[in-house]
C-alpha positions in Angstrom: 104.3 193.0 15.3 105.8 190.2 12.8 107.9 187.0 12.9 110.4 189.3 11.6 109.9 192.5 13.6 110.1 190.6 16.7 113.6 189.4 15.5 114.8 192.7 14.6 113.6 194.3 17.8 115.4 191.5 19.9 118.4 192.1 17.8 119.0 195.6 18.5 119.7 195.0 22.2 122.6 192.7 21.3 125.7 193.8 19.8 126.3 190.4 18.0 123.3 188.8 16.2 123.8 186.4 13.3 121.4 186.5 10.8 123.1 183.6 9.0 121.3 181.1 11.9 118.5 183.7 11.9 117.3 182.6 8.4 118.4 179.1 8.8 116.4 178.4 12.0 113.3 180.2 10.0 113.6 177.7 7.4 113.9 174.7 9.4 110.9 176.0 11.8 108.6 177.1 8.6 108.3 180.0 10.6 106.7 182.9 7.7 108.8 186.5 8.7 105.4 188.2 7.8 103.4 186.2 10.0 102.4 188.1 13.0 103.7 186.7 16.3 100.4 187.8 18.1 99.1 184.7 15.7 101.8 182.1 16.3 100.9 179.0 18.0 102.3 178.3 21.3 104.9 175.5 19.9 105.9 178.5 17.0 106.1 181.2 19.9 108.8 178.8 21.3 110.4 178.6 18.3 110.4 182.2 18.1 111.9 182.7 21.3 114.6 180.2 20.9 115.7 182.2 17.7 115.7 184.6 19.6 118.1 182.9 22.2 120.7 181.3 20.1 121.2 183.9 17.4 123.3 186.5 19.8 125.8 183.4 20.1 126.1 184.4 23.9 128.6 182.3 26.0 126.2 180.7 28.1 122.6 180.2 27.3 120.2 179.4 30.0 117.1 177.8 28.7 114.2 176.3 30.9 112.0 173.5 29.3 113.2 174.8 25.7 110.9 171.9 24.0 108.3 172.8 25.8 105.4 172.8 23.1 107.6 171.6 20.2 105.8 168.5 18.5 108.3 165.3 18.4 110.6 165.8 15.1 111.0 169.5 15.4 112.2 168.6 19.2 114.5 166.3 18.4 116.1 168.3 16.0 116.2 170.9 17.9 118.1 169.5 20.3 120.0 167.4 17.8 121.1 170.1 15.3 120.5 173.5 16.7 121.8 173.1 20.4 124.6 170.1 19.0 125.7 173.1 16.6 125.4 176.0 18.9 127.6 173.9 21.4 129.7 173.0 19.0 130.6 176.1 17.6 133.2 177.2 19.9 133.0 174.5 23.2 135.8 176.0 24.7 133.9 179.1 25.6 130.0 178.1 25.0 127.6 176.7 27.7 124.0 175.7 27.8 122.5 175.1 30.5 119.1 173.3 30.3 116.6 172.8 32.9 114.1 169.7 31.8 112.3 166.9 32.6 112.6 165.5 29.5 116.1 164.0 30.8 116.4 161.5 27.8 115.7 163.7 24.7 118.9 165.6 26.1 121.1 162.3 26.6 123.6 162.9 24.1 124.4 166.4 24.8 124.6 166.2 28.7 128.6 166.5 30.1 127.4 167.5 33.3 124.4 167.6 35.6 122.7 168.1 38.4 119.4 166.6 40.3 117.1 168.7 42.0 114.0 167.8 44.1 112.0 170.7 45.9 114.5 173.3 45.8 117.4 170.9 46.8 120.5 169.5 45.2 120.5 165.6 45.1 123.1 164.4 42.9 125.6 166.5 40.5 127.6 164.5 38.3 129.6 164.6 35.0 127.5 162.0 32.9 130.2 159.9 32.1 131.1 159.5 35.6 127.5 158.8 36.5 127.3 156.1 33.8 130.1 154.3 35.2 128.9 154.5 38.3 125.1 153.3 38.3 124.7 150.5 36.3 122.3 147.7 36.3 123.3 144.3 36.9 120.9 141.6 35.7 120.9 137.5 36.8 118.5 134.4 35.6 119.4 131.4 38.0 117.8 127.7 37.6 117.0 128.5 41.0 117.2 131.7 43.1 120.2 131.0 45.6 120.4 132.6 49.0 123.1 135.9 48.5 123.6 138.7 50.7 123.0 141.7 48.0 122.6 144.0 51.2 124.9 146.3 49.4 123.2 146.8 46.5 121.2 150.3 45.5 118.1 148.4 44.8 117.3 144.5 44.5 114.2 143.4 42.2 113.0 139.9 41.6 111.2 138.4 38.9 110.5 134.7 38.8 113.6 133.4 38.5 115.4 136.5 37.4 117.2 139.3 39.5 117.8 143.0 38.7 120.4 144.8 40.6 121.1 148.8 40.8 125.0 149.4 41.8 126.3 152.4 42.8 130.1 152.1 42.5 130.1 148.5 43.3 129.2 146.8 40.5 132.2 144.4 39.9 131.9 142.8 43.6 128.2 142.5 43.0 129.3 140.7 39.9 131.8 138.5 41.5 128.8 137.2 43.9 126.9 136.7 41.1 129.2 134.7 39.3 129.8 132.6 42.3 126.4 131.3 42.3 126.8 130.1 38.6 124.2 132.0 36.7 122.0 130.9 33.8 123.0 134.7 32.3 124.4 137.4 33.7 125.1 141.2 32.0 125.9 144.6 33.2 124.9 147.7 31.5 125.3 151.4 32.8 122.1 153.6 33.1 120.6 155.9 30.9 120.5 159.6 32.7 116.9 159.4 33.4 117.2 156.1 34.9 120.3 157.7 37.0 117.1 159.9 38.1 115.3 157.6 39.3 118.0 155.5 41.0 119.0 159.0 42.6 115.4 159.6 44.3 116.7 155.3 45.7 119.7 156.7 47.1 118.2 159.4 48.8 115.6 157.0 50.6 118.3 154.7 51.6 120.3 157.8 52.8 117.0 159.0 55.0 
């Protein structure tokens, strides 16, 4: 079948199909409606499948590694405009469930996330709550003082600098560091990808 024939076939199974979205995505992805689907590249087939998933405008959109095979520019545009526009179109009724290893690419769209390893849940949190809980503290001293930082999730030292991962206790750790008169002290929230790495550290700490 051709690209347009494939989409017509998919639309025949749906009660609702947004033709305007179909036309927009075909243009955005630069897919030729007359081209045979069997002649498409892997990335183009992914694009065609995404159009088929989004045009029915379902209440629940399940995407498994949706950006696999897409080039970086198309990938970013798809995440920011396509998924973003779909979700914001009716935020009270629409949910996007994404399984991905490319966490950083979805950073701005994630409301809640679950980290799974070997089929087991490691951590489930709202994104904002996770960023508030997991923080990175960096401190530089003229000479590294002796401090009890056992309550930190992880501590790394490089020369005169210390990097600490805090798990809900960043304020207490900051006070300890301040009492030792650091030359520089700063604290920032972790990105979700960094939280993914931190969750592995947390798992080992609990073991």
